[in-house]
TIVOVO-96998 format. One record per residue (C-alpha): residue number from 0; residue in one letter; x, y, z. Coordinates in Angstrom, 3 decimals, m for minus. Layout:
NUM;a;X;Y;Z
...
This chain:
0;m;9.151;m26.939;m36.796
1;k;7.106;m29.270;m33.395
2;g;11.188;m29.417;m32.327
3;l;11.900;m26.265;m32.301
4;l;8.429;m25.195;m30.637
5;t;8.841;m27.627;m27.862
6;c;12.363;m26.643;m27.310
7;c;10.994;m23.322;m26.950
8;f;8.479;m24.087;m24.422
9;l;10.934;m25.993;m22.166
10;l;13.466;m22.885;m22.480
11;a;10.405;m20.738;m20.987
12;v;9.433;m22.954;m18.042
13;h;12.971;m23.621;m17.317
14;f;13.909;m19.471;m17.187
15;y;10.563;m19.205;m15.342
16;c;10.928;m22.040;m12.875
17;r;14.349;m20.604;m12.064
18;a;13.023;m16.904;m11.742
19;q;10.121;m18.702;m9.214
20;s;12.866;m20.277;m7.314
21;q;14.637;m17.359;m6.697
22;v;12.213;m15.229;m5.572
23;q;12.201;m14.490;m1.812
24;f;8.902;m12.747;m0.329
25;y;9.295;m10.091;2.554
26;y;6.827;m7.552;4.009
27;l;6.074;m4.964;6.400
28;s;2.945;m4.407;7.932
29;i;2.014;m1.183;9.897
30;g;m0.516;m0.534;12.060
31;s;m1.089;2.904;13.506
32;a;m3.640;2.659;16.259
33;d;m3.033;5.110;18.369
34;y;m2.141;9.073;18.144
35;e;m1.182;11.834;20.102
36;q;m4.119;13.062;22.685
37;n;m2.303;15.314;24.878
38;s;m3.031;19.007;23.991
39;k;m0.212;20.044;26.151
40;r;1.915;18.609;22.949
41;f;m0.137;19.913;20.422
42;a;2.085;21.819;17.765
43;e;m0.742;24.233;17.010
44;p;m3.548;25.917;19.064
45;g;m6.861;24.373;18.767
46;f;m5.203;21.191;17.167
47;v;m8.028;18.469;16.937
48;p;m6.564;15.172;17.525
49;f;m6.466;12.624;14.776
50;d;m8.853;9.602;16.082
51;n;m7.062;5.921;17.093
52;l;m7.623;3.374;15.231
53;p;m7.397;0.299;17.135
54;q;m8.905;m1.514;13.893
55;a;m6.066;m0.503;11.959
56;q;m3.941;m2.571;14.656
57;l;m5.992;m5.689;13.570
58;s;m5.677;m4.964;10.754
59;a;m2.180;m5.335;10.302
60;s;m1.740;m8.250;12.433
61;i;m4.564;m10.394;10.146
62;m;m2.085;m8.924;6.726
63;s;1.221;m10.497;8.815
64;k;m0.163;m13.716;8.721
65;a;m1.492;m13.704;5.508
66;f;1.515;m12.963;4.075
67;e;3.295;m15.492;6.105
68;k;1.135;m18.442;5.166
69;y;0.273;m17.957;1.660
70;t;3.498;m16.037;0.393
71;h;5.867;m17.908;2.854
72;a;7.483;m14.865;3.554
73;k;9.506;m13.030;6.120
74;g;8.789;m9.803;7.776
75;i;8.354;m6.821;10.387
76;t;4.722;m6.245;11.967
77;l;5.114;m2.689;13.161
78;i;2.230;m1.994;15.712
79;s;1.897;1.197;17.328
80;s;0.853;1.660;21.283
81;p;m0.230;4.988;23.430
82;t;3.474;5.519;24.359
83;v;5.258;4.245;21.282
84;m;3.750;5.269;18.187
85;i;4.324;4.929;14.854
86;t;6.560;7.687;14.206
87;k;8.294;8.789;10.150
88;k;11.826;7.416;11.878
89;r;10.253;4.067;13.345
90;l;8.766;3.668;9.892
91;f;12.093;4.125;8.061
92;n;13.936;2.155;10.769
93;s;11.828;m0.596;9.865
94;l;12.603;m0.455;6.388
95;n;16.263;m0.416;7.184
96;e;15.539;m3.642;9.448
97;l;14.333;m5.503;6.562
98;e;16.975;m4.718;4.298
99;a;18.789;m5.975;6.844
100;q;17.161;m9.072;6.798
101;v;17.547;m9.387;2.528
102;k;21.287;m8.633;2.888
103;k;21.564;m11.422;5.723
104;d;19.256;m14.323;3.503
105;k;21.480;m12.878;0.433
106;a;18.420;m12.673;m1.087
107;k;18.544;m13.442;m5.200
108;r;15.621;m11.602;m5.783
109;p;13.890;m10.140;m2.917
110;f;10.063;m9.275;m3.023
111;i;8.859;m6.389;m0.527
112;i;4.961;m6.537;0.363
113;f;4.399;m3.056;2.048
114;y;1.188;m2.897;3.719
115;y;m0.323;0.455;6.063
116;c;m3.240;0.794;7.858
117;g;m3.864;4.093;9.108
118;h;m4.496;7.681;9.230
119;g;m3.767;9.476;5.307
120;i;m4.347;12.408;3.352
121;s;m3.717;13.330;m0.237
122;e;m3.252;16.837;m1.152
123;n;m5.779;17.473;m3.696
124;m;m3.343;19.327;m6.502
125;g;m1.385;16.441;m7.366
126;w;m3.048;13.815;m5.324
127;n;0.870;13.351;m3.238
128;q;m0.121;10.616;m0.869
129;f;0.953;11.207;2.827
130;l;0.660;8.674;6.053
131;i;0.052;10.409;9.419
132;p;2.789;9.711;12.045
133;g;0.942;9.109;15.335
134;d;2.832;11.758;16.746
135;y;1.911;14.286;14.437
136;t;m0.418;17.473;16.040
137;a;m0.579;19.758;13.343
138;f;m3.370;20.909;10.842
139;p;m2.253;19.333;7.578
140;g;m4.922;21.084;5.181
141;n;m3.413;24.763;4.872
142;k;0.483;23.503;4.686
143;n;2.306;23.676;1.671
144;f;3.616;20.758;m0.132
145;d;7.628;21.517;1.182
146;a;6.237;21.175;5.144
147;l;4.263;18.183;4.475
148;l;6.801;16.516;3.038
149;g;8.892;17.304;6.095
150;s;6.660;16.152;8.807
151;l;4.273;13.767;6.945
152;i;5.277;10.492;5.376
153;f;5.229;10.494;1.720
154;l;4.271;7.230;0.105
155;g;7.380;8.606;m2.965
156;d;9.691;8.541;0.082
157;i;8.809;4.749;0.374
158;t;8.718;3.617;m3.369
159;d;11.428;5.333;m4.270
160;s;13.456;3.588;m1.258
161;f;12.846;0.282;m2.963
162;l;13.579;1.275;m6.730
163;k;17.114;2.116;m5.009
164;k;17.578;m0.800;m4.505
165;h;16.571;m2.654;m7.500
166;y;13.511;m4.353;m5.433
167;d;10.378;m5.675;m6.787
168;y;7.762;m4.594;m4.597
169;m;3.405;m4.299;m3.747
170;v;2.370;m1.373;m1.568
171;l;m0.900;m1.695;m0.419
172;i;m2.252;2.047;1.278
173;d;m5.202;1.216;3.370
174;c;m6.550;4.422;4.539
175;c;m8.020;7.984;3.300
176;r;m7.243;10.211;0.788
177;k;m8.951;13.074;1.669
178;e;m7.522;16.607;3.039
179;g;m8.833;18.746;5.656
180;k;m8.541;21.980;3.362
181;d;m9.398;21.833;m0.958
182;s;m6.380;22.807;m2.562
183;s;m7.917;21.500;m6.246
184;l;m6.822;23.289;m9.139
185;p;m8.492;26.959;m8.858
186;e;m8.951;28.334;m11.952
187;r;m10.864;31.489;m10.847
188;r;m8.093;32.056;m8.668
189;l;m4.873;31.248;m10.997
190;s;m6.510;33.577;m13.804
191;y;m5.234;36.771;m12.190
192;f;m1.499;35.314;m12.559
193;f;m1.795;32.797;m15.577
194;d;m3.418;33.809;m19.215
195;q;m5.353;30.939;m20.665
196;q;m1.956;29.417;m22.996
197;n;m0.010;29.642;m19.211
198;l;m3.195;28.293;m17.227
199;e;m3.515;25.479;m19.330
200;t;m0.156;24.577;m19.483
201;f;m0.037;24.991;m15.697
202;k;m2.823;22.180;m16.056
203;i;m0.640;19.750;m18.394
204;v;1.350;20.165;m15.522
205;v;m0.739;18.740;m12.701
206;q;m2.271;15.818;m14.826
207;g;1.299;14.732;m15.442
208;l;2.003;14.976;m11.397
209;k;m1.159;13.211;m10.672
210;y;m0.604;10.709;m13.332
211;l;2.340;9.650;m11.786
212;n;1.372;10.155;m8.003
213;e;m1.378;7.033;m9.483
214;y;1.728;4.617;m9.784
215;h;1.107;3.693;m13.596
216;q;3.781;0.593;m13.236
217;a;4.518;m3.246;m13.060
218;n;4.906;m2.912;m9.005
219;p;1.557;m2.565;m7.703
220;v;m0.028;0.095;m5.845
221;v;m3.182;m0.351;m4.277
222;f;m5.471;2.590;m2.469
223;a;m8.272;1.720;m0.582
224;i;m10.260;4.719;m1.812
225;t;m9.841;7.387;m4.500
226;p;m8.336;10.727;m4.053
227;g;m10.675;13.244;m2.057
228;k;m12.316;10.522;m0.260
229;v;m12.244;8.783;3.145
230;a;m11.701;5.072;3.978
231;p;m13.980;3.789;6.446
232;t;m13.284;0.353;8.659
233;v;m15.646;m2.369;7.936
234;t;m16.768;m5.900;9.237
235;l;m14.401;m8.514;9.991
236;p;m15.114;m11.719;7.337
237;e;m14.202;m15.019;7.928
238;q;m10.902;m15.736;9.025
239;e;m8.394;m17.252;10.485
240;f;m5.466;m15.379;11.512
241;v;m6.164;m14.058;14.288
242;r;m8.133;m14.161;17.194
243;a;m11.518;m12.013;16.544
244;t;m15.332;m11.253;16.940
245;p;m17.585;m11.084;14.188
246;d;m18.014;m6.969;15.741
247;d;m14.461;m6.863;15.249
248;e;m13.849;m4.092;11.915
249;v;m10.509;m3.542;9.530
250;g;m9.357;m1.388;6.891
251;p;m10.974;m1.956;3.580
252;l;m7.914;m3.666;1.809
253;c;m7.681;m5.893;4.584
254;r;m11.293;m7.147;3.778
255;r;m11.034;m7.658;0.465
256;s;m7.779;m9.501;0.731
257;l;m9.661;m11.983;3.166
258;l;m12.108;m12.040;0.755
259;v;m9.880;m12.861;m1.782
260;l;m7.747;m15.246;0.145
261;n;m10.820;m16.597;1.011
262;h;m12.177;m17.606;m2.668
263;f;m8.558;m18.533;m3.527
264;e;m8.193;m21.232;m0.478
265;k;m12.023;m22.905;m1.975
266;s;m10.588;m22.774;m5.870
267;r;m8.885;m25.791;m7.158
268;e;m5.947;m23.407;m7.739
269;q;m2.573;m23.931;m6.288
270;s;m1.097;m20.420;m6.841
271;m;m2.059;m17.129;m7.496
272;i;m0.027;m14.748;m9.710
273;i;m0.010;m10.702;m8.662
274;s;m2.159;m9.709;m11.764
275;e;m4.851;m12.120;m10.665
276;y;m4.662;m10.680;m6.993
277;i;m4.525;m7.140;m7.796
278;n;m7.894;m7.880;m10.796
279;a;m9.525;m9.451;m7.460
280;i;m8.920;m7.177;m5.186
281;i;m9.654;m3.643;m7.136
282;s;m13.136;m5.683;m8.577
283;s;m16.265;m3.511;m7.856
284;d;m18.292;m7.206;m7.990
285;l;m15.679;m8.494;m5.321
286;d;m17.792;m6.928;m2.192
287;n;m20.614;m4.617;m1.629
288;k;m19.624;m3.767;1.736
289;s;m16.611;m1.841;1.465
290;p;m14.910;0.821;m0.934
291;q;m13.770;m0.300;m4.117
292;s;m10.340;m0.373;m3.853
293;i;m7.961;1.343;m6.613
294;s;m4.441;0.560;m8.684
295;y;m3.357;1.509;m12.279
296;y;m0.853;m1.506;m11.932
297;e;0.285;m2.529;m15.783
298;d;0.873;m5.895;m15.726
299;k;3.807;m5.749;m18.653
300;t;5.469;m8.986;m18.485
301;k;7.986;m8.072;m16.209
302;n;9.197;m10.949;m14.459
303;a;7.542;m9.822;m11.029
304;a;4.364;m10.562;m12.519
305;l;4.851;m14.110;m13.521
306;f;6.036;m14.957;m10.038
307;k;3.394;m16.715;m7.450
308;l;2.425;m14.252;m5.181
309;f;0.075;m16.580;m3.107
310;t;0.389;m20.214;m2.907
311;k;m1.188;m23.072;m0.595
312;l;0.529;m24.889;1.952
313;n;1.236;m27.848;0.056
314;d;2.850;m25.786;m2.720
315;q;5.233;m24.516;m0.744
316;r;8.549;m23.203;m2.186
């Protein structure tokens, strides 16, 4: 019996190490810091431009360095400028460039880390999350879903692109989730069009849509804030990745990631798996200077959940 148990243990270690040696990490880190301010280019009269976010540039740069150090990843840092903003086309072109790198490397098990810091909204009925392109100059709050889908960057399109390529992935969304106009379920108005039974059915459909957009799955999607809220910029904690001052601010997910990595660096552990990172970054005990981030990541013992997400320099693959 002991011999059988030993054999099973060795086989498990063999397959774990084999999977671990095959995984290759890639990242796309986006800092959308610049938004159209020229009123002559506004699509709608009276449009109030989105504020520029220099904190997004710093956040993306820091996260790129963190990915390179701890996951030994190859990747792309996509930073805006006043003349070259983050557009929908530019973002998806960068995803295509990342895919080309994966193919060039003939990666057997690519794992993609996607980080975004910039402006964003979540429509309040189904919690569909959108990222705001730098050249978007219309009021998003009075648009229907199809209009938003055509003009904004839909998070679902990004995660779907990873799934279609059979990539394991982790997505970090460091932006607001508040829409200008409340489109939450207007039950009193809807009662004019639906009887009670059909209204209840409609509410069930909406709840199902919200569940899908919470990403209850083995590939983690982490949001800086809960739906319907604004994600504030926060002070920069101790870090070694880029030149900055204590007065500089970053996105809340960037701050929380740095705090987790600082704890990890000081610990005796040589590696951190995905579930440990997610549990740490969303913990209410981690930090009182940033809003609690949220993820519905479900560790279903998928192979990706066993991979070492972060490793120290003396434990490189």
